[in-house]
C-alpha positions as CSV (number, residue, x, y, z in Angstrom):
1,Q,70.6,13.6,56.2
2,T,68.2,11.5,57.8
3,C,64.7,11.3,57.4
4,A,61.7,8.5,58.4
5,L,64.0,5.9,56.8
6,P,68.0,6.5,57.5
7,I,69.3,8.3,54.6
8,L,73.2,9.0,54.9
9,H,74.2,9.1,51.1
10,V,72.9,5.8,51.4
11,A,69.4,4.8,51.7
12,A,68.4,1.4,53.1
13,F,64.9,0.1,53.0
14,R,63.2,-3.1,54.2
15,A,60.0,-4.9,52.0
16,E,58.3,-3.5,55.4
17,D,59.1,0.0,54.5
18,T,57.3,0.2,51.3
19,I,54.9,3.1,51.2
20,L,51.0,2.5,51.4
21,V,48.1,3.9,51.3
22,G,46.3,3.1,54.5
23,R,46.2,0.0,56.4
24,G,46.3,-2.6,54.3
25,G,46.1,-0.3,51.5
26,D,47.5,-0.5,48.1
27,Y,51.3,0.6,47.1
28,R,52.0,4.0,46.3
29,V,54.6,3.7,43.7
30,K,54.4,7.3,42.5
31,A,55.2,8.2,46.1
32,M,58.1,5.6,45.9
33,C,59.7,7.1,42.8
34,A,59.1,10.6,44.5
35,L,60.9,10.0,47.2
36,L,64.0,8.6,45.7
37,R,64.1,11.3,43.5
38,D,63.9,13.7,46.2
39,L,66.7,12.1,47.9
40,A,69.3,11.1,45.1
41,P,71.0,8.4,47.2
42,E,74.2,7.1,45.9
43,L,73.3,3.6,46.8
44,V,70.4,2.1,48.2
45,V,70.7,-1.2,50.0
46,L,67.7,-3.5,50.4
47,E,67.6,-6.4,52.9
48,K,67.0,-9.6,50.9
49,Q,64.1,-11.2,51.3
50,Q,63.3,-15.0,51.4
51,A,60.3,-17.2,52.3
52,M,60.4,-18.6,55.5
53,P,59.7,-22.2,56.9
54,P,56.3,-22.6,58.3
55,K,57.4,-22.0,61.9
56,V,60.4,-19.6,62.7
57,H,61.5,-18.4,66.2
58,G,58.4,-19.5,67.4
59,R,56.1,-17.7,65.1
60,V,54.4,-18.9,62.0
61,Q,54.7,-16.6,58.9
62,G,51.5,-16.7,56.9
63,V,51.1,-16.8,53.3
64,A,49.4,-13.5,52.7
65,S,52.4,-11.9,54.9
66,T,55.2,-13.5,52.8
67,A,53.2,-12.5,49.2
68,S,52.7,-9.3,50.9
69,I,56.6,-8.6,51.5
70,M,58.0,-10.2,48.1
71,R,55.7,-8.0,46.3
72,A,57.0,-5.0,48.4
73,M,60.5,-6.2,47.2
74,G,59.8,-6.5,43.6
75,L,58.4,-3.1,43.6
76,W,61.5,-1.4,45.2
77,E,63.8,-3.6,42.6
78,G,61.5,-2.3,39.9
79,V,61.6,1.2,40.9
80,L,65.0,1.4,41.5
81,G,66.1,-0.4,38.4
82,A,63.7,2.0,36.2
83,L,65.0,5.3,38.0
84,E,68.5,3.8,37.7
85,V,69.1,4.0,40.6
86,P,72.6,1.9,42.3
87,H,71.1,-0.8,44.8
88,V,72.6,-3.9,46.4
89,L,70.6,-6.6,48.1
90,V,72.1,-8.2,51.1
91,R,71.2,-11.3,53.0
92,P,70.3,-10.3,56.8
93,Q,73.0,-12.7,58.0
94,V,75.8,-10.4,56.0
95,W,74.8,-7.1,57.3
96,Q,74.2,-8.2,61.0
97,R,77.2,-9.9,61.0
98,R,79.8,-6.7,60.4
99,I,77.1,-4.2,61.9
100,L,76.2,-5.9,65.1
101,A,79.9,-7.6,65.9
102,G,80.0,-7.3,69.3
103,A,76.6,-5.3,70.4
104,P,75.0,-6.2,73.6
105,G,71.8,-7.9,73.7
106,E,69.8,-10.5,71.9
107,G,67.8,-10.0,68.8
108,K,66.2,-6.7,67.9
109,A,67.7,-5.1,70.8
110,R,71.2,-5.5,69.0
111,A,70.5,-3.4,66.2
112,I,68.4,-0.9,68.4
113,A,71.6,-0.3,70.5
114,V,73.7,0.0,67.5
115,A,71.6,2.5,65.8
116,E,71.5,4.2,69.3
117,R,75.2,4.5,69.5
118,R,76.3,5.4,66.0
119,L,73.4,7.3,65.0
120,P,72.4,9.3,67.8
121,G,70.4,12.2,66.1
122,L,68.2,9.5,64.4
123,N,64.9,9.4,66.1
124,L,64.1,5.6,66.8
125,T,60.4,6.8,68.2
126,P,58.7,8.2,65.7
127,G,55.1,9.7,66.0
128,R,53.0,7.7,68.8
129,C,56.0,4.9,69.1
130,T,56.8,4.6,73.3
131,K,59.7,2.1,72.4
132,P,62.5,2.1,69.7
133,H,60.9,0.8,66.6
134,E,62.7,-2.0,65.5
135,G,62.3,-2.1,61.7
136,L,64.0,1.4,61.9
137,A,66.7,0.1,63.7
138,D,67.3,-2.5,61.2
139,A,67.3,0.1,58.4
140,A,69.7,2.0,59.7
141,C,72.0,-0.9,60.3
142,L,71.5,-1.6,56.7
143,A,72.6,2.1,55.6
144,L,75.7,1.6,58.0
145,W,76.6,-1.5,56.3
146,G,76.1,0.3,52.9
147,L,78.1,3.1,53.9
148,E,81.1,1.0,55.3
149,T,81.0,-1.4,52.5
150,R,79.4,0.8,49.6
151,G,78.0,-2.8,48.8
152,V,80.8,-4.6,47.7
153,E,81.3,-7.1,50.6
154,D,78.7,-10.2,50.2
155,G,75.7,-8.0,48.4
156,E,74.1,-8.6,45.2
157,R,74.4,-5.5,42.9
158,G,71.1,-4.2,41.2
């Protein structure tokens, strides 16, 4: 089964995938709960978040951005725990090492290539997107990691 977030008996969410009301709006926790109840995933894979140094890959991550991502991560963990949904946290390096091994390209292009090859039915250009959505490709790869490992390879169980 595939929806806006890749769901294949395993749901994968990144903090950025948190359901919001409008741009810069508040989080819709009830909608997050409803989504999880409707999907009833066997396992949810969350990409573990961490604060980044002031300059990473030539970019500066702002304090507000970091706070927003950490808040979203906490919301997902809280909702999953409250609903007793099995979930696992995995560091990006762990899922990338397994899922992107041997994939052509650099950086995010590798996740897009793997998602397109392994999940051909997944629309990586939803809505008005004109190029593949990097976040959706990452989430798809997280779900693939969850399917392959069932979250027992270097993941933190929640």
